[in-house]
C-alpha positions in Angstrom: -8.8 24.7 4.4 -7.8 21.6 6.5 -6.4 18.4 5.1 -6.2 14.9 6.6 -2.6 13.7 6.6 -2.3 9.9 6.9 1.3 9.7 8.0 3.4 10.8 10.9 6.1 12.2 8.6 5.8 15.0 6.1 8.1 16.8 3.7 7.8 19.5 1.1 8.3 18.9 -2.6 11.4 21.1 -2.3 12.8 18.8 0.4 12.0 15.8 -1.8 13.8 17.3 -4.8 16.9 18.2 -2.7 17.3 14.8 -1.0 14.9 12.1 -2.3 16.5 9.2 -0.5 16.8 11.2 2.7 13.1 12.0 2.5 12.3 8.4 2.1 14.6 7.5 5.0 12.9 10.1 7.2 9.8 7.9 7.2 11.8 5.0 8.8 10.1 2.4 6.5 6.7 4.1 6.6 5.1 6.4 4.0 6.0 10.1 3.9 3.3 12.7 3.0 4.7 15.1 0.4 3.1 18.5 0.8 2.6 21.2 -1.8 1.6 24.5 -0.2 0.9 22.7 3.1 -1.6 20.3 1.4 -0.8 16.6 0.8 0.1 16.2 -2.9 1.0 12.5 -2.7 2.5 9.8 -0.4 6.1 8.6 -0.9 5.9 4.9 0.0 9.1 2.8 0.4 9.3 -0.3 -1.9 9.1 -2.7 1.1 6.0 -1.0 2.4 4.4 -0.9 -1.0 5.1 -4.6 -1.6 3.6 -5.5 1.8 0.5 -3.4 1.0 0.0 -5.2 -2.3 0.4 -8.6 -0.6 -2.2 -7.6 2.0 -4.7 -6.4 -0.7 -4.2 -9.7 -2.6 -4.8 -11.6 0.7 -8.0 -9.7 1.2 -9.2 -10.4 -2.3 -8.4 -14.1 -2.0 -10.2 -14.3 1.4 -13.3 -12.7 -0.1 -13.2 -15.1 -3.0 -12.9 -18.1 -0.7 -15.7 -16.8 1.5 -17.9 -16.4 -1.6 -17.2 -19.9 -2.6 -17.6 -21.5 0.8 -21.2 -22.4 0.3 -20.6 -24.1 -3.1 -20.5 -27.9 -3.3 -17.2 -29.6 -3.6 -16.4 -31.5 -6.8 -13.6 -34.0 -6.5 -11.4 -34.5 -9.6 -8.4 -36.6 -10.5 -5.5 -35.1 -12.5 -5.4 -38.3 -14.6 -9.0 -37.9 -15.8 -9.4 -37.0 -19.5 
């Protein structure tokens, strides 16, 4: 059976157990596919990459919301209004 691996770096679960930080470092800032019996079990994503991914997803959501509201009429308000 073939599996799509979405990273350039892979490691086995055994390698991850032996040296977790070394496994993360091997990805050089990018995710590492952790393999179980030569099939991807999960992706080990460094914190910086994970934060960037969440920021990007939030930006996509905000852009979609802005696009959806672009055709709505504008209502001007003052902060001092009751």
